[in-house]
N, C-alpha and C positions, 0 to 999 in steps of 0.2 A: 715439563709443564706440570704445575701442581694441580691436583685433582681435588674437587670439593666433595666432602662427605655429606650425604643426604640425610636430613632429619625428617621427622614426621610432618613438620610444618612446611617443609620445602615443597614448592609447587612443581608440577611437571615442567613448567617454563624454566625454573631454576635448574632442573636437572638437565634439560636439553641445551641451556645456554649458560655454561659456567663462566664466571668472571675472569678477566685477564689477570695476570700476576701484577701485584701492586708495584708501582714505580717503574714498569717496563713498558714503554710504548711500542717496542718492536715485538713483544711476545704476542703471537697470534691468539685471538679469542675464537676458539673453535666451537662450532655448534654441533650438537648431536646429529643434525641432519645435514651437516656439511661434509667435507671430504673425508673426515674421520668419524662420521656418524656412529657406526656400530662399535668402533673401537673405544670411543669415549664412553658409551653406554655400558659396554662390558666392563671397562675399567672401574666404573662406578659401583657395579654390583658384584663382580667376581674377581676383582684385582686386575692387574695388567694381563690382557689376553695374549695369546700367541699371535705373533705377527704384528704387534702394535708398533707403529713408527710414526715419525713426523714426515711430512712430505718433503721431498728433495728432488733435485734434477734427475736422479737415477730411477726413483720409483713413482714419479708423478704420472698419474693416469686418471681415467674417468672414475669418480667415486663409486658409481654403481657397480663397477667390476670388482671393488674391494669388499663388497658385502659377503659375509659368510653366514652359515646357519647359526653358528655359535653367537656372533655379535648381534644378529637380528633377534634371536631368542632373548638375549640379554636385555635389549632395548624394550621389547614387548613386556617382559617380566617387570622391568622398572616402571613402565607406564601403568601396568595393571596394579602394581603394589601401591603406587602413589595415588592412583584414582580411587582404589577401594578405601584407603585410609583418610584421604583428604577430601576429594571431591564429594564422596558420599556423606562425609561428616558435614560439609558445608550445606549440602542439600537438606539434610535432616534439620539443621538450624533454620534454614529458610522455610521449610514446611511447618516446622513447629510454630513459627510466628503466624503463619496463615491459619493454622489450627487454633491459635490463641486469640487472634484479633477479630476473626470473622464473626464470632459470636456476638460482638458488640453491634456489628451491622445487621445481623439476622434477628437477634432478639431485642436489643435495645433501640437501635436507631430507627428501625422500621416498624416496631410494634409497641414495646412497653414504654419507651421514654417519652413519645408524644403524648400518650394517654396519661402517664404519670405527671407530666408538666401541666396538662389540662386539669388534672385532679387537684394539684397543688393550688392552682388558681381558683378552682371552684370551691375548695374548702375555705378559702379566704374571701370569696366574692359575695356580692349582693345582687338581689333581683331588681330589674328595672320595673317600673320607672322611678320608684321612690328611693332605691339604693339604701334601704334601711333593713330589709329582711334578708337574712343569711340564705345563701343558695343551699347550704347543707345544714340541717338541724340535727345536731348530735352533741352529746357532752364531749366527746372526743372524736371528731371526724376522721382522724388519722388512725384509729384503732383498727383491729382486725374485724370489728363489727361493722356491717354495712350501714352507712349513714343514710338518713332520710332526706330526700329533696322534696320540698313542698309543692313545687310546680315545675315539672320537667319540661314543659313547653315554654315557660318564661325564659327570657334572655338573661343570662348571668354575666355580670361584669365585675372586674376587680381593679382596684386602684393600685397602679405600679408607679411608684414615685409620685408624680404630680398629675398623672393622666389616668383616665378610666379606659380600659380595654376589655374586649370580649374574651372570656375565658377560653373559647374555642380558638381564638387567634393567638393566644399566648405562646403556645408551642411553635406556631408558624413564624412568629417574630424571632423567637430564639433560634430556630433553625436558619432563617435567612441571615441573621447577623453572624451565625457560626460559619456559613458558607463564605461570607465576605472576609471574615478574619482568617479562615483557612486559606483562601487564596493569597492573602498578604504573607501568611506564614510560609507557604510552600515556595513562593517566589524568593523570599528573603533567605531561606535555607539552601537554596539551590547550589551556590558556590561552596558552602560549607560541606554539604553532603556529597559533593563530587570529589572531595578529598577522602580517599579510602580510609585514612587514619581517623577520620571524623564521622564517617557514615554510620558505623555501628553504634557509636556513642549517641548520635542523634536519634537513631531508631529506638534504642533502649530507653533513652531519656523521655521521649514522647510516649513510649509504651507505659512507663512507670507513672508519669503525670496523668495520662488518660485513664489508666486502670484504677489508680487511687482515687481520682476525682469521681469515677463512677461508683466506687465503693462507698463514697461519702454519702450517697443518697440514703443508705441505711441508717445513718446517724443524724439525718435532718428531717424531723417530723413536719408535717404541713402545718401544725399548730404553733410552731416556733415563731418568734417575732422576726427572725431573720430568714423566713421562708423564701424571700426573693433570691437568696443565694442559690436556690435550685437552678435558676437561669444561668448564673455564672458557672456553676459546676457543670451543667449540660454543655455549655459553650466550650469550656476547657476540654471536656471529654471528646467532643465532636472534632475540634480542631486538632487535638493530639492524635486521634485516630487517623484522620486524613493525612497528616504529616508523616506519621510512621509508615503508612502504606506507600507513600512516595519514596521513602528511603528503602523500603522493602523491594519495590519494583526496580529500583536502580541496581540491585544485585542480579537481576534476571539475566542480562546479557553475558556477564562474566561467569555465572553459574552454568549456563548452557555451553560456553566454550570450554569449561573444565570437565565435561563428561567424557568418558573413555572413548566413545565412538567419534566424537568431534576431535579429540586429540589425535586419534589415529589418522583421520583424514587430514588433519593439519600437518602431521609428520610427513605424509605422502607429498603434500604440496611443497613443504620446505625442501625435501629431498630433490624434487624436480627443479625447483628454483636454484638450488645450489649447484646441482649438476649442470644446469643450463648456463650458469655463470662461468663455471670452469670451462665448458666446451667453447663458449664465445670468446673467453679470455685466451684460450690456447690457440684458437683459430686467428685471433687478431695478432697475437705474438708471432705466429708462423708467418703471417702475411707481411709483418714488419721485419722479418729476418732475425727475430730473437729466438734462439734455439732453446734456452732454458734459463732458469733463474741463477743468479749468482749466490751460491749458498752462503758466502762470507759476507755478502752485503745486506741481505734482507731475509730473515727466517721465514717470513710469510710467503716468499716466492711469488709465483704468478697467480696463486689462488686469491691473494688480496683480501683475505677475511679481516685483517687488521693491519695496522701499520701503513706505510706509504710505499707505493711502487710506481715511481715516476717514469720507469722505462716502458710502461704499458701504454699503447695508444688507446685513446678514448674517443668514442664517436662524438660525445657532446663537446669535446674540445674542437672538433672540426665543424661544429654547428649542425651535426646530424641528429636525427631523432633516434631514440633508443627504443626499439620495438621488439627486441628479442623475446622478452618474456610474454608479451601479448600475443606473439605469433606462434607460440609453441602449443600445438594441438593437445599434447598430453597434459601440459600445465592447465590449459583452459578446461579440459575435462575434469581434472582433479579439483580445480577451484569450484566448478559446478557441483561436483559431488560434495565437496566441503560445505558449500552454502546450503545445499539441500538437507544434509544431516544436521547442520546447525539450526535451520528453521524448524525441523521436526523436534529436535531436542528442546528448543525454546518453547514450543507449543506444548510439548508433553509436560515439562516442568510446570508451566503456567496452569495447564489443565488439572494437574494433580493437586496443585495448591488450592485451586477453586474447589475441587471435590472435598479435600480435607476440611476446608473452611465451612462448607455447607454441611458436612457431616457433624462437625462440632456445633454448628448453629442449631441443627435439628435436635441433637442430643440435649443441649442445654435448654432449648425451648420446651421439650417434653418435661424436663425437670421443673422449670420455672412455672409451667402451667398447673402444676399440682397446687401450690399455695394460692395462686390466683383463682383457681376454680374452687377450692375449699373455702376461701374467704370471700367469694363472690366479687372479686375485683376491687377490694378495698384499697385505700391509699397505701396502707402498710404492705399489702401483698405485692402491689406494683413496685414500691421502693425495694422490696426484697428481690423481686425479679430482676430489676435493673442492676442491683448490687451484685447479684450472682454472676452476671456477665462480666463485671469488673474483676471479681475474684478469679474467674476462669482465665481472663485475659492476663492477669498478673502472674498466676502460677505457671501457665504454659509458656510464658516468655522466658522463663529460667533456662530451658534448653537452648533457646536462641542465644542467650548471653554466653553459653558455654561453647556452642558449636559454630556459630556464624563467624566468618573471618573478619579480621580487622587489621589494618596496617599492612605489615609484610605478608599476612596470610591472604591478602587479596591482590592478585596480579591481573592486570588487564590484558595481558598476552601480547601477541604480535600485531602490529598495526595492519599487516597485509591480511590478517584474519577476517577483515570485513569485506574486502574485495581485492581484485587484482590491482597491483600498482600501476598507475598511469605513467606515461612517458615522462611527464613533468616530475612526478614523484621520484622516478628512477634518476633523473638528472640531479635532483636535489640531494639524493642519497649519495650519488657518486661524488658530487662536489664537496660534501661533507667528509667523505673518506679521504679526500686529498688534503684536508686540514691537518691531519696528524694529531699529535698531542698525546698526553698520557691517558686521557679518558677513552674508554672503549668506544669505537665507532658504532658498534651495534646499539649501545645505550644512548650515544649522542644522536643517533638517527631515530630514536624513538622506538626501535624494534623491541627493546626490552623495557617494560614499564615498571620501574621500581619506584613507587610513589614515596615510600618512606625515605629513600636516599635523596630524592629530589627535594622533599619537604625540609629535611634536615640541612641541606646545603644552602637554602635561602631563607631569608627572614620570613617568619610566620606572621602573616597579617593579623590584625586584631578582628574580633567578631564584627564590630561595626564596619570596619573596612571591607570585610567579606560580604556583609549584607548590602552595603552600598555598591559593591562590584556586581552582586546578583541583579540588582535593579538596572544598573547600566547595561549589563549583558542582555537582559530582557528587552530593553529598548533597542539594542543592536539587532537581536534576533528578529524583531518585528518590523525592521526596516524593509522596504521593497527589494532592495538589492540583496539582502540576506535571504529573503523569502524566495527569490529567484534561484539562488544558489542551492536551496533545499526545497525546490518546488514540490517534489513528491511527498516530503514530510508534511508540508503544509496542506497539500491536497488531502492527505490522510486526516489531518486535524479538522479540516472542513467537513469531511464525511463523518468523523467521530462526533462533531458538534451536533449533527442531526441524529445520528444513530443512538447515542447515549440517551438523548432526550426522548427519542421515539420508543425505545425499549422500556425506559422508566415509565413513560406515560401510559403505555399499554397495561402495565401492572396496576397502576393507580386507577385507571379507567375501569378495568375489569372488576376491581373491588367495589367501586362506586356503582357500577352497573349491576353487580350481584345484589348489593344492598338496597338499591332504589327501584330497580326494574324487576329483578327476579325475586325480590323480597326474601332473601335468604337470612336465616338467623345467625347470631354471632358464632355459634358452634360450627356452622357450615363454612363461615369465613375462616375459622381456625384450620379447618381441614384443607381449605384452598392454600392457606399459608404454610402448611406442612407439605402438601403435595409438590409445590413448585421447587423448593430447594432439594427435596428428596430426588425428584426427577433430574435436577441439576447435577447431582452427583453422578447419576448414571450417564448423562450426556457428556460430562467432562471426561469420563473414562472411555466412552464409546467412540466419540468423534476422532480422537488421535488414531485409533485402530482403523477407522474408515479411511482416514487420510493415508495411512501407510498402505492399506490394501489397494487403494485406487491411485496411489502416487500423486496426491494432490498437494499443491502448495498451501501455505497458510492463508494467503489471500483468497485463493479459490474456495477454501473451506469457509472463510468468513462470508464471502458473497452468497454461498449456498445457505448458510445459516440465516442470513438476512432475508433472502427470498422465501425460505420456509416459515420464518417468523411473520412475514407479511400476511400469511394465510389465516392467522388468528383473527385480526380485525376484519379481514375480508369475509371470513365465515359469519361474523356478527352482522355484517351488512346484508347477508341473505335473509335475515329476519324480516326485512321489508317486503320480500316477495310474497304474493298471495298464496303461492303453492305451499309455503311452510306455515301458514296461518293455522293454528289449532292442531298442528301435528305434534306428536310426542318427541320427535327428534328433527332437528334442522333449524338453522338460523340462530342458534344460541338462545333458546327459549326455555330451557330446563336446567335444573341444578346438575343433573348428571352430565350434560354437555359441558358445563363449566368445569367440573372436575376433570374430564378428559382433556379439555383445552389447557387447564392449569398444568397437568403433567406434561403435555406436549410442549407447551411454551417453556416450562422449566428445563426440559431436556435440551432446548436450544439456547436458553439464556445463560446457563452455566458455561457452555462451550463458547458462546459469543464473547463473554467477558475474558475467557482465557485466550482466545485467538486474537482479540482486539489488542491486548497489550503485547502479545507475541509478535504480531505484525509490526507494531510500533517499535519494538526492540530492534528490528532489522533496519530501521530508517533513521536512527539517531546517531550522532557522532560519538565515537568512543571517548570515554573520559568525562562526558557531560550527561551521563544518564539521569542523575537526579534533577538537573535543571529541565530537561526535556520531559521527564515524567511529571514534573511539577506543572509544566504547561499542559500536558495531557490531562492532568487532574482538574486544572482550572477550566479547560475547555469543556469538560464533563459538567462541572458545577455551574458554569455560567449559562449553560443551555437549559438547566433544569426548570426554569421558570416558563419557557416558551410553550411547551406542549400542554401542561396543566392550564395555562392561561387561555389558550385557544379552545381547549375542551370545555372549560367553564363558560366561555362566551358562547359556544355552540349550544351547550345545554340550556343557558339562560334564553337564548334567542328562539329555540325550537321547543323547549319543554321536554325533550327526549334525548337522553345521553347517547342513544344508539347511533345518532347521526355523526357522532364524533369518530366512529369507526372509519368512515370514509376519509376523514382527515388523517387518521393514523396510517391507513394503507398508503396514501400519497406521501406522507412524511417519510415513511421507511423506504419506499421505492425511490424517492428523490435523493436519498443519501447514497444510493448505489451508484449514482452517476459520477460524483467526485471520486468515489472509491475505484471505479473502473479506470479512471485516468491515472491512478497511481501505478508507477513502474517500480516494483520492489527492487529489481536487479540494479536499475539505474540509481535508485534511491540509495542503495548500499554504497555505490561508487561515489555519489555526491557527498554522503556522510563521511566517507574515508578522506576525500579531498579536503572537506571542511575541517576535519579533525587535524590533518596534517598542516594545513595552512593557518589554522586558528591558534 
């Protein structure tokens, strides 16, 4: 049997599952975890080992008994070598984009960009009611010299097209339209991004478009006749950022499966599955009176890894259920260990990405604050700060282009890696094996996902066809029947709808509360803005360690984070108690308390974001990551209006924004209810069945 030479870009999957000889349907396709597990691995790394042989009637035996120290060491060395050169390279590429793009969210999206857009509108606006006096009186309001505003209490409006709008609302309208266009974009790109050969191209394309658009702010002064282009540039930047993040998140499940500890657990599961197949086949053959295989008739013998063996009795032919794999206690335990390690690897990668992104955001924020402070927040200083985030975004995307996998470098792995095969899946696999043919049964069964080969063998649809398919699939996904098939996934999305809005509203309400009730100056608000992401870095690193120490699942950690976060608005509610009236500490009445709560909430918020997408990664079908993470993003954005709207209504009705803390406590705790309904283990199985049947 020909052996395949491993290159640096070959994945562990390719090492463990070499392809069958071309043009030979009878040549067995041996897996490294099958009957000749260790011997194949040793042959790959050290040449043909001692005792290497193909199975025959004379030497047929349990695969576990043929393991030797030499072959086991060779396999482990192969896994370690490939993991260190390939998996780590992929992770560095993924981390580098988190480091590159998060600065746009931390610096521009939440801070400088809204202020910059408002300043663009103000520099071109007029005071009410006559609409003849400029809001800003300066020879060049866009210069680094602070412009003079004749009446800061008067309302400033700007003519945009044929309508007059408030300058304070200009950035809100831009953001709202960006969210709508972003939702349309991530839905349309779902089918395209789910093709591994296209995913990296989409990510880098949106990164380039978004970063260069952001840099364009540096070359567009507010005094220009085409200043309304600032709205278009901002929309393109925001949409591109959101779309690139969806493509980035789609890599998370496969990256977690490629880590060394997950690969080791996967190898254990595969060995047990193959050993169980051999034992059950031998027992069935003995019961049927078949002593051994006919060496001249079928080289694959009774192992049945490839080719056709019609002499072997099959339970499904008699209408019986196949429960052998599900009833094996050792296999069940191995699968549980595998899922546990996979969950921890997913949350660890996600947490480190959040930590790196926050670190980059804080670093650039400190740099950008220098010109903003020196030039007292002039329009030019704001444009420079926004452009700096675009330059950072563009430069640090280069390592992503070099290291992140594309096409043949991205393997989705084995389908059983999401959960144990059900009886129906086993029957489908067995029926496909009976089909014979030149194609490898492992590949035909979907056990080996080679997306490039499948894409080259079929007609590649046009971009418009793929966009249309994405919208059709979205409609199918939202049908009641489909929602019942993936009920745990949709229960989680319902919880995410409330949680994402609740956490975001806590942040915005705290800033407004600090400004209007505690009367903190802008410098204090900047300190709060720095404390929250700084604490987020610590939380993103600390919580995975807590999870490992207490043996917690991703879902349990997420619930704990939510309950702890609900204490922030609950503490603000204590300010109504007479006991805390006039005291230096208690009920969120001082700036010092706000600083402490900002650090406390930040340590939870960073970990919350990491674990939220890690749990979702366990509930989505394999091969459709981009489509489902697009829905995840839409759910987040579509709920962003609800919390601020209700908080605004409460503040208008009561005249005291502190009452909004009661609403926030209820909103956060309500979101826990659908989250508790989610059964992650069952959700994995549902996603596996959905992936197999879809």
